[in-house]
DOGUGU-554811 format. One record per residue (C-alpha): x, y, z; residue in three letters. Coordinates in steps of 0.25 Angstrom, whole numbers, padded with zeros to 4 digits, always signed. Example, Ala and Ser with C-alpha at 12.3 -4.5 7.8 and 13.67 -1.06 7.14 Angstrom:
<atoms>
+0049-0018+0031ALA +0055-0004+0029SER 
</atoms>
This chain:
<atoms>
+0027+0109-0059UNK +0040+0106-0054UNK +0049+0108-0041UNK +0064+0108-0038UNK +0061+0096-0029UNK +0056+0087-0041UNK +0064+0075-0045UNK +0067+0066-0057UNK +0069+0051-0058UNK +0083+0048-0062UNK +0081+0033-0061UNK +0073+0021-0056UNK +0075+0007-0054UNK +0066-0005-0050UNK +0070-0018-0043UNK +0062-0030-0038UNK +0063-0040-0026UNK +0055-0052-0022UNK +0050-0052-0008UNK +0044-0066-0003UNK +0032-0067+0006UNK +0034-0075+0019UNK +0019-0078+0019UNK +0009-0077+0007UNK +0000-0065+0007UNK -0015-0067+0002UNK -0024-0056-0002UNK -0035-0054-0012UNK -0034-0069-0015UNK -0019-0068-0020UNK -0007-0073-0012UNK +0007-0067-0013UNK +0020-0073-0008UNK +0030-0063-0013UNK +0032-0049-0018UNK +0040-0041-0028UNK +0046-0029-0022UNK +0048-0017-0032UNK +0060-0008-0028UNK +0062+0005-0035UNK +0074+0015-0035UNK +0072+0029-0040UNK +0083+0040-0042UNK +0078+0054-0043UNK +0085+0068-0045UNK +0081+0082-0042UNK +0077+0092-0052UNK +0090+0099-0052UNK +0097+0085-0054UNK +0106+0087-0042UNK +0100+0077-0032UNK +0097+0063-0034UNK +0090+0053-0025UNK +0084+0039-0025UNK +0072+0033-0020UNK +0067+0019-0017UNK +0053+0012-0018UNK +0048-0002-0016UNK +0035-0010-0017UNK +0030-0024-0019UNK +0025-0027-0033UNK +0011-0030-0027UNK +0005-0036-0040UNK -0004-0046-0033UNK -0011-0034-0026UNK -0010-0023-0037UNK -0014-0032-0049UNK -0023-0044-0045UNK -0028-0050-0058UNK -0034-0062-0065UNK -0028-0058-0078UNK -0013-0056-0074UNK -0005-0065-0065UNK +0002-0060-0053UNK +0015-0064-0060UNK +0011-0055-0072UNK +0006-0043-0064UNK +0019-0044-0056UNK +0028-0044-0068UNK +0020-0032-0075UNK +0021-0024-0062UNK +0036-0026-0061UNK +0038-0022-0075UNK +0029-0010-0073UNK +0037-0006-0060UNK +0050-0007-0068UNK +0044+0002-0080UNK +0039+0012-0070UNK +0053+0013-0064UNK +0058+0015-0078UNK +0048+0025-0082UNK +0052+0033-0069UNK +0066+0032-0073UNK +0064+0038-0086UNK +0055+0050-0081UNK +0062+0063-0082UNK +0052+0073-0076UNK +0054+0079-0062UNK +0044+0079-0051UNK +0039+0075-0037UNK +0037+0060-0036UNK +0022+0062-0036UNK +0023+0069-0049UNK +0033+0059-0055UNK +0025+0046-0051UNK +0012+0053-0055UNK +0017+0056-0069UNK +0024+0042-0071UNK +0012+0035-0066UNK +0004+0040-0078UNK +0012+0030-0086UNK +0009+0018-0077UNK -0004+0013-0084UNK +0002+0014-0098UNK +0015+0006-0093UNK +0006-0004-0086UNK -0002-0007-0098UNK +0010-0008-0107UNK +0017-0018-0098UNK +0004-0026-0097UNK +0003-0027-0112UNK +0018-0031-0113UNK +0016-0042-0104UNK +0003-0046-0110UNK -0005-0045-0097UNK -0020-0047-0097UNK -0023-0034-0090UNK -0015-0021-0087UNK -0008-0017-0074UNK -0018-0011-0064UNK -0015+0003-0059UNK -0013-0002-0045UNK -0002-0012-0050UNK +0005+0000-0057UNK +0005+0008-0044UNK +0011-0003-0036UNK +0022-0006-0047UNK +0026+0009-0048UNK +0025+0011-0033UNK +0040+0008-0029UNK +0044+0018-0040UNK +0035+0029-0034UNK +0040+0026-0020UNK +0055+0027-0025UNK +0052+0041-0032UNK +0046+0047-0019UNK +0057+0041-0011UNK +0068+0047-0020UNK +0061+0061-0020UNK +0061+0061-0005UNK +0076+0057-0005UNK +0080+0067-0015UNK +0073+0078-0006UNK +0078+0072+0007UNK +0063+0071+0012UNK +0053+0061+0015UNK +0045+0059+0003UNK +0032+0063+0011UNK +0038+0076+0013UNK +0039+0079-0002UNK +0024+0079-0004UNK +0022+0094-0002UNK +0020+0106-0012UNK +0035+0108-0010UNK +0038+0095-0018UNK +0026+0091-0025UNK +0023+0098-0039UNK +0008+0096-0038UNK -0003+0096-0028UNK -0012+0084-0026UNK -0022+0090-0035UNK -0013+0086-0047UNK -0013+0071-0043UNK -0027+0070-0037UNK -0038+0081-0039UNK -0041+0096-0036UNK -0046+0093-0022UNK -0031+0091-0018UNK -0027+0105-0024UNK -0015+0111-0016UNK -0013+0099-0008UNK +0000+0090-0008UNK +0003+0077-0002UNK +0009+0083+0010UNK -0005+0086+0015UNK -0008+0071+0015UNK +0005+0065+0020UNK +0013+0066+0033UNK +0027+0073+0035UNK +0031+0063+0045UNK +0028+0048+0045UNK +0019+0042+0056UNK +0027+0036+0067UNK +0019+0023+0066UNK +0008+0016+0059UNK +0000+0003+0062UNK +0003-0009+0053UNK -0007-0017+0046UNK -0004-0032+0046UNK -0010-0040+0034UNK -0018-0052+0038UNK -0017-0060+0024UNK -0028-0070+0020UNK -0018-0081+0022UNK -0011-0076+0035UNK -0013-0085+0047UNK -0020-0078+0059UNK -0016-0088+0070UNK -0005-0099+0073UNK -0016-0109+0070UNK -0017-0104+0055UNK -0003-0105+0052UNK -0001-0117+0042UNK +0014-0115+0039UNK +0023-0107+0047UNK +0032-0097+0039UNK +0042-0098+0051UNK +0050-0085+0048UNK +0048-0079+0062UNK +0037-0069+0058UNK +0023-0070+0063UNK +0014-0080+0055UNK +0000-0077+0060UNK -0008-0064+0062UNK -0008-0066+0078UNK +0007-0067+0077UNK +0008-0055+0068UNK +0000-0047+0078UNK +0009-0050+0090UNK +0021-0048+0082UNK +0018-0034+0076UNK +0008-0029+0086UNK -0002-0028+0075UNK -0014-0019+0076UNK -0018-0018+0061UNK -0022-0030+0053UNK -0026-0031+0038UNK -0035-0043+0035UNK -0034-0048+0021UNK -0048-0054+0017UNK -0054-0061+0005UNK -0065-0052+0001UNK -0072-0063-0006UNK -0074-0072+0006UNK -0083-0065+0016UNK -0083-0076+0027UNK -0068-0078+0026UNK -0066-0063+0026UNK -0074-0061+0039UNK -0068-0073+0046UNK -0054-0069+0042UNK -0056-0055+0048UNK -0062-0061+0061UNK -0051-0071+0062UNK -0041-0060+0060UNK -0048-0052+0071UNK -0049-0064+0081UNK -0034-0066+0079UNK -0030-0052+0081UNK -0039-0051+0093UNK -0031-0062+0100UNK -0018-0057+0095UNK -0020-0043+0099UNK -0026-0047+0113UNK -0013-0054+0116UNK -0005-0041+0114UNK -0015-0032+0120UNK -0019-0024+0108UNK -0034-0019+0108UNK -0034-0012+0094UNK -0031-0016+0080UNK -0036-0015+0066UNK -0039-0022+0053UNK -0040-0019+0039UNK -0047-0029+0029UNK -0043-0031+0015UNK -0052-0039+0005UNK -0042-0036-0007UNK -0054-0032-0016UNK -0060-0045-0015UNK -0074-0041-0010UNK -0085-0042-0020UNK -0092-0029-0015UNK -0092-0019-0004UNK -0103-0027+0003UNK -0093-0038+0006UNK -0085-0028+0014UNK -0097-0022+0022UNK -0102-0037+0025UNK -0088-0041+0029UNK -0087-0029+0039UNK -0100-0031+0045UNK -0098-0046+0046UNK -0085-0043+0053UNK -0091-0033+0062UNK -0102-0043+0066UNK -0092-0054+0069UNK -0082-0045+0076UNK -0085-0030+0079UNK -0070-0029+0084UNK -0065-0034+0071UNK -0073-0025+0063UNK -0069-0013+0071UNK -0054-0017+0069UNK -0056-0016+0054UNK -0050-0003+0050UNK -0052-0003+0035UNK -0056-0012+0023UNK -0047-0012+0011UNK -0052-0012-0003UNK -0062-0024-0003UNK -0067-0024-0017UNK -0061-0024-0031UNK -0051-0013-0034UNK -0057-0009-0047UNK -0067+0001-0041UNK -0073+0006-0054UNK -0076-0008-0059UNK -0083-0010-0046UNK -0091+0002-0042UNK -0101-0005-0034UNK -0091-0009-0023UNK -0093+0004-0015UNK -0088+0004-0001UNK -0097+0014+0006UNK -0104+0004+0015UNK -0091-0003+0019UNK -0084+0010+0021UNK -0095+0013+0032UNK -0089+0001+0040UNK -0074+0003+0037UNK -0065+0011+0029UNK -0064+0004+0015UNK -0050+0007+0009UNK -0047+0007-0006UNK -0034+0000-0009UNK -0032-0008-0023UNK -0041+0002-0030UNK -0033+0014-0025UNK -0023+0018-0036UNK -0026+0033-0039UNK -0034+0045-0035UNK -0046+0041-0044UNK -0047+0027-0037UNK -0047+0034-0024UNK -0059+0043-0028UNK -0066+0031-0033UNK -0064+0023-0021UNK -0070+0034-0012UNK -0082+0034-0021UNK -0084+0019-0019UNK -0083+0021-0004UNK -0069+0018+0000UNK -0065+0026+0012UNK -0050+0022+0013UNK -0037+0021+0005UNK -0026+0011+0005UNK -0013+0018+0002UNK -0001+0009-0003UNK +0013+0012-0006UNK +0012+0002-0017UNK +0003+0012-0025UNK +0014+0022-0025UNK +0019+0033-0016UNK +0013+0044-0026UNK -0001+0037-0027UNK -0002+0034-0013UNK +0001+0048-0008UNK -0009+0054-0018UNK -0020+0044-0014UNK -0017+0046+0001UNK -0019+0061-0001UNK -0032+0059-0008UNK -0037+0048+0003UNK -0034+0058+0014UNK -0041+0069+0008UNK -0053+0060+0007UNK -0052+0056+0021UNK -0050+0041+0018UNK -0045+0030+0027UNK -0030+0027+0024UNK -0021+0015+0025UNK -0008+0012+0019UNK -0007-0003+0014UNK +0004-0013+0010UNK +0007-0021-0002UNK +0015-0031+0007UNK +0027-0020+0006UNK +0040-0025+0011UNK +0052-0016+0016UNK +0053-0003+0009UNK +0039-0004+0003UNK +0033-0005+0016UNK +0041+0007+0022UNK +0036+0015+0010UNK +0021+0011+0013UNK +0023+0014+0027UNK +0029+0028+0024UNK +0017+0031+0016UNK +0008+0027+0028UNK +0016+0035+0038UNK +0015+0048+0030UNK +0000+0047+0027UNK -0010+0052+0037UNK -0021+0044+0041UNK -0015+0030+0038UNK -0021+0019+0047UNK -0010+0009+0046UNK +0000+0003+0036UNK +0000-0011+0031UNK +0013-0018+0030UNK +0013-0033+0028UNK +0027-0036+0022UNK +0031-0040+0036UNK +0021-0051+0035UNK +0023-0057+0021UNK +0037-0052+0016UNK +0045-0047+0028UNK +0058-0050+0020UNK +0056-0037+0012UNK +0056-0029+0025UNK +0069-0034+0031UNK +0078-0024+0023UNK +0070-0012+0029UNK +0066-0017+0043UNK +0080-0013+0050UNK +0079+0001+0044UNK +0064+0003+0048UNK +0062-0006+0060UNK +0049+0001+0064UNK +0043-0002+0051UNK +0045-0017+0052UNK +0047-0021+0066UNK +0032-0020+0071UNK +0028-0023+0085UNK +0016-0013+0088UNK +0008-0015+0075UNK +0014-0002+0069UNK +0026+0002+0060UNK +0035+0014+0063UNK +0033+0023+0051UNK +0040+0035+0058UNK +0053+0030+0052UNK +0048+0032+0038UNK +0052+0047+0038UNK +0065+0047+0030UNK +0067+0053+0016UNK +0060+0048+0004UNK +0049+0038+0007UNK +0054+0039+0022UNK +0061+0025+0021UNK 
</atoms>
């Protein structure tokens, strides 16, 4: 199938920049102090060859999150993911077929696994590159292609998801239950005006002034209580250990106590938490016991928990006993690291997960397809971060603003690497100057990805 609106990739280029962290971020037992930002430019042409346009995509490399390993060092995974990203861009630049961005990415991604295995062999690594890491490394190209498609048609990319532009319905990419449906059914034509912002409370982050051992001194808040007042926060994401039950309960209660004092000072009576164990819980019983313990110690803290992020190992097939049905009776249990394709979503549902974490770093194409499936299954939805600075945060926010049912958006680059936001803050002040705990996503309505 083909349409006159189809495009072909003329060229693609990848560049890298290093963005330092103002404070270390600890999660899943790992600490990061900088991020590599992948920036991709794509030039496309129309089927008749008379029109040309370019698009841009940007995303942190995120190897510590997407490829945790005891066999491959962080430096090795970073190096391989960078090479993978560069070769995806080269592969795209040599692609001669025409299509909608969904088609082109869907077909090119069929080469990702082979490419990843070949690069791992060349670098003599002890294990292949996981699918999640492949998606993250390819995501800036994916975003740039969608952006370019919107630019060439002078439309917002989310307005090009109809049968007028797409060559295939969703049944082609998912299964027969989506026959006759297109992505416009599962996306919004206008972005939501505002969305609540989830603020990350890292395991190393001080809650109160008394916990600060060494001041950063850059003028930004340095404690949770300061951040709540500074940004008017109403949503807090609490990073937990997952393998230290008493600490997890105590940390959650400590965050709640800090929040209660800070919110009382500003007259706020309603706020929310999410809790993230970063896959470290040994089993689902840990989650049930944790939630019940928190509820027993502080019913108010329990009531404020909006959802629980993936608590156990990301390899669902290797851990079939980690079923979440009992935990999901207490709170929505959201699949995150395991969610890499439609099959993984189906398996997660079988194992009791009731929510899905959508992320720009998994690619615009995959995120749109998974969001449609999750909506059809009536799952709890949230859009989460990869400590995305600048353009990558705007891209993530644009996804959240164009999907119905999103509870809130996470954005923590302003906490850890605000330098990456500076080039964009003057252009989009409502996205970076936060006073009421929300971001003004209504401005993300331009052509391309809306940025």
